[in-house]
TORDOLUM-169181 format. One line per 3 residues: number of its first residue (from 1); their letters; for each residue x, y, z of N, C-alpha, C, O. Coordinates in steps of 0.05 Angstrom, whole numbers, plus 5000, padded with zeros to 4 digits. Atoms other than C-alpha are relative to their C-alpha. Last residue first. Example, Ala and Ser with C-alpha at 12.3 -4.5 7.8 and 13.67 -1.06 7.14 Angstrom:
BEGIN
2) sa) 4984/4976/4999/5273/4979/5143/4985/5022/5014/4995/5044/5018 ~ 5018/4976/5000/5246/4910/5156/5018/5024/5000/5039/5024/5013
# end
This chain:
BEGIN
178) asg) 4972/5002/4994/5920/0860/3814/5005/4977/5020/5028/4972/5027 ~ 4994/4996/4972/5851/0854/3784/5030/4994/5005/5042/4977/4991 ~ 5009/5021/4983/5845/0863/3709/5009/5004/5028/5025/5022/5034
175) gtg) 5006/4990/4974/5856/0930/3676/4990/4979/5019/4974/4986/5037 ~ 5016/5020/4985/5890/0906/3613/4997/5010/5028/5017/5014/5042 ~ 4985/5022/4990/5911/0967/3573/4983/4980/5015/4958/4984/5017
172) gtq) 5008/5025/5014/5863/1011/3534/5016/4976/5008/5015/4955/4994 ~ 4982/5005/5022/5899/1075/3554/4993/4975/4984/5006/4968/4964 ~ 4998/4976/5017/5843/1102/3598/5017/4995/4975/5011/5006/4954
169) rlk) 5026/4997/5015/5827/1033/3625/5002/5023/4981/4992/5022/4959 ~ 5001/5021/5021/5901/1023/3642/4974/5001/4984/4974/4996/4960 ~ 4982/4992/5022/5903/1090/3678/5000/4979/4978/5000/4986/4954
166) gev) 5012/4977/5013/5842/1071/3720/5017/5009/4976/5006/5014/4955 ~ 5022/5011/5017/5871/1002/3736/4986/5023/4985/4978/5019/4962 ~ 4988/5015/5023/5936/1035/3759/4978/4990/4982/4979/4992/4958
163) cdk) 4987/4981/5018/5899/1086/3802/5011/4986/4975/5006/4995/4953 ~ 5021/4985/5015/5854/1034/3833/5011/5019/4980/5001/5021/4958 ~ 5014/5019/5018/5913/0990/3851/4979/5013/4984/4977/5009/4959
160) lse) 4982/5004/5023/5951/1050/3878/4988/4980/4980/4990/4984/4956 ~ 5000/4975/5016/5892/1069/3922/5018/4997/4975/5010/5004/4953 ~ 5025/5000/5015/5885/0997/3947/4998/5024/4982/4989/5022/4959
157) hlr) 4999/5022/5020/5959/0993/3965/4974/5001/4983/4975/4998/4959 ~ 4981/4992/5022/5955/1062/3998/5001/4978/4979/5001/4985/4955 ~ 5014/4980/5017/5893/1043/4038/5018/5008/4977/5008/5012/4955
154) slr) 5022/5014/5014/5928/0979/4063/4985/5020/4982/4979/5013/4959 ~ 4989/5017/5021/5992/1017/4078/4978/4986/4985/4979/4984/4960 ~ 4990/4982/5021/5954/1071/4116/5012/4983/4977/5007/4990/4954
151) kyv) 5023/4989/5015/5915/1019/4155/5009/5017/4977/4997/5016/4955 ~ 5013/5021/5016/5977/0980/4174/4977/5011/4984/4974/5004/4960 ~ 4982/5007/5022/6014/1044/4194/4987/4978/4983/4987/4980/4958
148) anl) 5002/4978/5020/5954/1068/4235/5018/4994/4976/5010/4999/4953 ~ 5024/5005/5016/5952/1000/4270/4996/5022/4979/4986/5016/4957 ~ 4995/5023/5018/6025/1010/4291/4975/4995/4983/4978/4991/4958
145) gvg) 5003/5027/4990/6010/1078/4322/5004/4979/4978/5002/4984/4955 ~ 5027/5010/5000/6038/1143/4295/4999/4972/5012/5020/4960/5016 ~ 5014/4991/4976/6101/1184/4305/4971/4992/5001/4954/5008/5011
142) lqt) 5022/4981/5008/6125/1175/4234/4985/5011/5024/4969/5029/5021 ~ 4989/4977/5016/6192/1146/4255/4979/5020/4992/4984/5044/4992 ~ 4983/4983/4982/6161/1103/4310/5010/5025/4985/5009/5047/4995
139) ave) 5018/4986/4982/6106/1077/4264/5016/5018/5019/5007/5041/5024 ~ 5013/4979/5015/6157/1061/4210/4982/5016/5019/4981/5041/5018 ~ 4981/4978/5004/6199/1023/4260/4988/5023/4985/4993/5047/4991
136) ecs) 4995/4988/4974/6139/0981/4282/5019/5024/4997/5014/5045/5009 ~ 5023/4982/4995/6120/0969/4209/5003/5014/5027/4995/5037/5030 ~ 5024/5015/4992/6190/0942/4199/4977/5019/5004/4982/5044/5006
133) cge) 5009/4997/4973/6239/0987/4162/4976/4981/5005/4959/4978/4988 ~ 5003/5026/4986/6269/0960/4098/4992/5002/5029/4997/4983/5044 ~ 4981/4999/4978/6295/1027/4072/4997/4975/5017/5013/4970/5035
130) yyr) 4973/4994/5009/6263/1016/4004/5020/4999/5023/5043/4989/5019 ~ 4990/5018/5021/6200/0979/4024/5028/5006/4991/5043/4987/4985 ~ 5007/5028/4998/6175/1007/4090/5014/4982/4980/5025/4962/4988
127) lkl) 4991/5011/4974/6210/1074/4095/4996/4970/5001/5013/4955/5009 ~ 4971/5001/5000/6202/1089/4021/5011/4988/5026/5029/4971/5025 ~ 4990/5021/5017/6129/1069/4021/5030/4998/5000/5041/4976/5001
124) lrr) 5007/5025/4988/6114/1114/4080/5010/4976/4984/5022/4957/4995 ~ 4981/5004/4978/6153/1171/4049/4994/4974/5014/5012/4959/5021 ~ 4975/5009/5011/6114/1163/3984/5021/4995/5022/5037/4977/5021
121) ape) 5003/5027/5009/6049/1166/4022/5026/4989/4988/5034/4966/4994 ~ 5001/5018/4977/6070/1228/4061/4997/4970/4991/5008/4952/5004 ~ 4974/5005/4987/6093/1261/3995/4998/4982/5025/5015/4964/5027
118) paa) 4991/4979/4982/6025/1253/3961/5027/4992/5014/5033/4969/5017 ~ 5008/5004/4972/6021/1202/3905/5010/5023/5017/5031/5034/5012 ~ 5022/4982/4994/6029/1228/3834/4990/4998/5029/4974/5014/5039
115) alc) 4990/4972/5003/6097/1197/3824/4979/5020/5008/4985/5041/5019 ~ 4982/4995/4978/6071/1131/3852/5011/5028/4999/5013/5041/5020 ~ 5016/4998/4976/6012/1133/3804/5018/5005/5024/5010/5021/5042
112) dql) 5015/4975/5001/6057/1147/3745/4985/5005/5025/4984/5027/5036 ~ 4980/4979/4996/6104/1090/3764/4987/5028/5000/4994/5045/5016 ~ 4993/4999/4972/6044/1045/3772/5021/5021/5006/5019/5035/5026
109) aev) 5023/4989/4985/6019/1063/3703/5006/5002/5030/5000/5022/5042 ~ 4999/4971/5005/6088/1050/3673/4977/5014/5015/4981/5036/5026 ~ 4978/4989/4985/6089/0982/3706/5002/5030/4997/5006/5045/5016
106) rsg) 5008/5002/4971/6020/0965/3680/5022/5012/5017/5017/5027/5036 ~ 5019/4978/4994/6038/0991/3610/4992/4999/5029/4987/5020/5041 ~ 4988/4977/4987/6100/0947/3607/4981/5022/5008/4988/5039/5024
103) dpa) 4987/4982/5019/6060/0885/3592/5011/5024/5015/5004/5029/5038 ~ 5017/4978/5009/6046/0836/3648/5015/5017/4979/5040/5017/4979 ~ 4986/4974/4997/6085/0771/3653/4983/5022/4988/4974/5021/4965
100) and) 4986/4995/5025/6035/0715/3659/5012/5027/5002/5000/5046/5013 ~ 4979/4980/4999/6019/0708/3732/5016/5003/4975/5040/5006/4975 ~ 5012/4973/5003/5952/0673/3728/5021/5022/4998/5015/5045/4993
97) rqw) 5012/4999/5026/5986/0606/3716/4989/5028/4994/4990/5038/4972 ~ 4978/4997/5019/6029/0618/3777/4990/5002/4971/5001/5016/4955 ~ 4990/4972/4998/5967/0630/3819/5022/5004/4980/5024/5026/4968
94) eqe) 5020/4983/5012/5937/0564/3795/5009/5029/5000/5006/5043/4980 ~ 4999/5004/5028/6001/0525/3810/4980/5019/4985/4986/5030/4964 ~ 4976/4988/5009/6003/0555/3880/5003/4998/4969/5010/5017/4956
91) lld) 5004/4971/5000/5931/0537/3892/5024/5015/4989/5022/5034/4974 ~ 5018/4994/5023/5945/0465/3870/4994/5030/4999/4993/5042/4977 ~ 4985/5003/5025/6006/0461/3916/4982/5007/4976/4991/5021/4958
88) lvd) 4983/4976/5002/5965/0489/3975/5016/4999/4974/5020/5019/4961 ~ 5018/4978/5007/5913/0435/3962/5016/5026/4997/5011/5041/4978 ~ 5006/5003/5029/5968/0382/3961/4981/5022/4990/4982/5030/4967
85) eel) 4977/4993/5017/5996/0407/4027/4993/4998/4971/5001/5016/4955 ~ 4980/5021/5004/5929/0404/4063/5021/5009/4980/5016/5026/4963 ~ 5006/5018/5022/5895/0469/4080/5022/4979/4998/5045/4983/5006
82) svv) 4987/4993/5025/5905/0499/4148/4992/4980/4979/4984/4958/4985 ~ 5007/5019/5020/5864/0499/4211/5012/5009/4974/5006/5031/4965 ~ 5012/4988/5023/5902/0539/4262/4993/4977/4980/5009/4959/4975
79) err) 5016/5021/5011/5917/0516/4332/4985/5012/4976/4963/5023/4980 ~ 5029/4998/4997/5970/0567/4346/4987/4975/4988/4998/4962/4970 ~ 5011/5025/4989/6043/0553/4356/4970/5002/5006/4961/4995/5027
76) nrr) 5023/4992/4983/6062/0626/4341/4986/4976/5012/4969/4980/5029 ~ 4992/4982/4979/6132/0609/4316/4977/5007/5019/4981/5010/5043 ~ 4982/5014/4981/6110/0547/4278/5008/5019/5023/5008/5010/5046
73) lwd) 5016/5019/4984/6051/0583/4246/5017/4986/5021/5009/4982/5044 ~ 5016/4984/4982/6096/0640/4224/4983/4982/5018/4981/4986/5043 ~ 4982/4992/4978/6145/0591/4194/4985/5016/5021/4989/5012/5045
70) ige) 4995/5024/4985/6088/0560/4153/5018/5006/5024/5014/4997/5046 ~ 5025/5006/4986/6067/0629/4130/5003/4976/5018/4995/4975/5041 ~ 5001/4981/4978/6139/0647/4112/4975/4995/5017/4976/4997/5042
67) rra) 4981/5009/4979/6142/0584/4071/5000/5018/5024/5002/5009/5046 ~ 5011/5025/4989/6078/0602/4033/5019/4990/5023/5010/4982/5044 ~ 5023/4993/4983/6101/0673/4022/4989/4975/5014/4982/4976/5038
64) tif) 4989/4987/4976/6169/0648/3997/4977/5007/5019/4979/5003/5043 ~ 4988/5022/4984/6136/0600/3947/5010/5012/5027/5007/4999/5048 ~ 5021/5017/4990/6091/0656/3923/5011/4978/5017/5000/4971/5038
61) aws) 5015/4985/4980/6149/0706/3918/4978/4982/5012/4973/4982/5036 ~ 4984/5000/4975/6195/0657/3881/4983/5013/5022/4984/5002/5045 ~ 4999/5028/4991/6141/0646/3828/5015/4998/5026/5006/4984/5045
58) llm) 5026/5007/4988/6128/0720/3826/5000/4971/5009/4988/4965/5030 ~ 5003/4986/4975/6202/0737/3814/4974/4991/5014/4974/4985/5038 ~ 4983/5013/4981/6209/0683/3761/4998/5013/5028/4998/4999/5048
55) gen) 5010/5027/4996/6149/0709/3723/5016/4985/5021/5005/4973/5039 ~ 5021/4999/4979/6172/0781/3732/4989/4972/5006/4981/4967/5029 ~ 5026/4991/5010/6236/0769/3693/4980/4999/5023/4985/4987/5044
52) pfs) 4998/4991/5027/6311/0758/3703/4974/5010/4988/4973/5026/4969 ~ 5022/5011/5015/6305/0756/3778/5001/5011/4971/5000/5035/4967 ~ 5006/4985/5024/6365/0764/3822/4978/4986/4985/4975/4962/4985
49) vdr) 5016/5016/5019/6374/0743/3894/4995/5017/4976/4989/5041/4978 ~ 4984/5003/5024/6428/0771/3940/4986/4980/4981/4996/4959/4973 ~ 4983/5025/5001/6376/0791/3990/5016/5000/4974/5010/5014/4955
46) tma) 4976/4998/4984/6351/0862/4000/5018/4976/4999/5042/4978/5006 ~ 4983/4977/5006/6298/0873/3947/5026/5002/5015/5044/5016/5007 ~ 4996/4999/5029/6263/0806/3945/5019/5023/4993/5034/5021/4973
43) kla) 4980/5020/5007/6272/0798/4020/5007/5002/4970/5030/4999/4962 ~ 4974/4992/4989/6236/0863/4033/5022/4981/4992/5043/4989/4983 ~ 4991/4977/5016/6178/0846/3987/5028/5008/5009/5046/5014/4993
40) vnq) 4993/5011/5027/6172/0777/4020/5011/5023/4983/5031/5020/4969 ~ 4975/5014/4997/6173/0810/4089/5010/4988/4973/5034/4989/4967 ~ 4980/4979/4997/6118/0858/4068/5028/4988/5003/5048/4998/4993
37) fid) 4996/4987/5026/6075/0801/4042/5023/5020/5002/5040/5021/4984 ~ 4986/5019/5017/6087/0763/4107/5005/5012/4972/5027/5010/4961 ~ 4972/5000/4991/6067/0824/4148/5017/4981/4982/5039/4988/4975
34) eaa) 4989/4974/5009/6003/0830/4107/5029/5002/5008/5046/5010/4992 ~ 4997/5002/5029/5988/0756/4118/5012/5025/4989/5029/5024/4971 ~ 4977/5016/5005/6001/0764/4193/5005/4997/4970/5028/4998/4961
31) had) 4976/4984/4993/5952/0821/4196/5026/4985/4995/5045/4996/4984 ~ 4996/4979/5020/5899/0782/4157/5025/5017/5006/5040/5024/4988 ~ 4998/4976/4984/5906/0718/4199/5007/5023/4981/5029/5023/4969
28) rvv) 5027/4992/4992/5887/0651/4169/4999/5024/5019/4982/5025/5037 ~ 5001/4990/4972/5960/0630/4169/4973/5007/5010/4968/5007/5034 ~ 4984/5016/4981/5965/0585/4107/4995/5009/5029/4990/4992/5046
25) vwa) 5009/5027/5002/5910/0612/4063/5014/4982/5020/5003/4963/5031 ~ 5024/5003/4983/5928/0681/4089/4989/4972/4999/4980/4962/5020 ~ 4991/5002/4972/5998/0675/4059/4976/4996/5018/4977/4980/5037
22) aas) 4985/5025/4997/5971/0660/3990/5009/4996/5028/5009/4973/5039 ~ 5020/5022/4999/5919/0715/3998/5014/4973/5003/5005/4955/5018 ~ 5012/5000/4974/5974/0764/4014/4980/4978/5004/4979/4966/5025
19) lrt) 4980/5010/4982/6010/0743/3951/4990/5000/5029/4995/4981/5044 ~ 4998/5029/5003/5946/0749/3910/5021/4989/5019/5018/4967/5030 ~ 5025/5013/4991/5930/0818/3937/5003/4970/4998/4996/4956/5017
16) raq) 5004/4999/4971/6001/0843/3930/4976/4984/5010/4978/4969/5029 ~ 5009/5026/4992/6012/0820/3858/4994/4999/5030/4990/4977/5041 ~ 5021/5009/5018/6017/0890/3830/4987/4974/5009/4963/4970/5006
13) mla) 5024/4984/4993/6056/0913/3891/4976/4992/4982/4953/4991/4991 ~ 5011/5010/4975/6104/0855/3879/4975/5015/5008/4956/5004/5018 ~ 5012/5026/5005/6114/0874/3806/4987/4988/5025/4965/4977/5024
10) hli) 5025/4996/5016/6125/0947/3823/4986/4973/4995/4962/4972/4998 ~ 5020/4989/4983/6175/0930/3879/4973/5003/4985/4952/4997/4995 ~ 5008/5021/4980/6215/0884/3834/4977/5010/5017/4957/4996/5021
7) ase) 5017/5019/5015/6215/0936/3777/4990/4977/5019/4968/4968/5017 ~ 5026/4987/5006/6241/0989/3825/4981/4981/4986/4957/4980/4993 ~ 5016/4998/4976/6295/0944/3853/4973/5012/4995/4953/5003/5007
4) dln) 4989/4982/4980/6321/0926/3784/4981/5002/5024/4959/4992/5023 ~ 5018/4978/4991/6299/0865/3745/5014/5017/5021/5029/5007/5038 ~ 5018/5005/4977/6356/0825/3717/4983/5024/5006/4990/5046/4999
1) m) 4997/4979/4980/6386/0833/3647/4979/4994/5022/4956/4988/5017
# end
């Protein structure tokens, strides 16, 4: 059985920091890396791609983030110092090794944290990840600036990470970094 949309989102949110870091290694721009993460999440949920388990999803996500980063560099034609291809391959292998499929307690903790999040936070996540709105579209719909959307998403990701780790510590689950 393939992962459903909710499980895909939860797995990607759990790996957000590592996926954004994988993109940042290529583009060396924090905002672009965050956009790339969000595009990867969107593609994972809207494309005709299925993932039988989290390991395959995360492997696909890291490869996609790296390719998106390379595409971003091409579109922006900046003089950016990037790591050599073989170094990127080694980093990708290391990240994949760290992505052993998590137990269900992490996903359950994230579901609890999402359920406990305030309505504005859930609305922001729904617009961005479920409805596939760009950050610009979210800003327009919420009547706020683009930077405010980026900051809110960043704070929300961090808050969810802290909440999940706190719940895992309470239940004796693995509370390692996401």
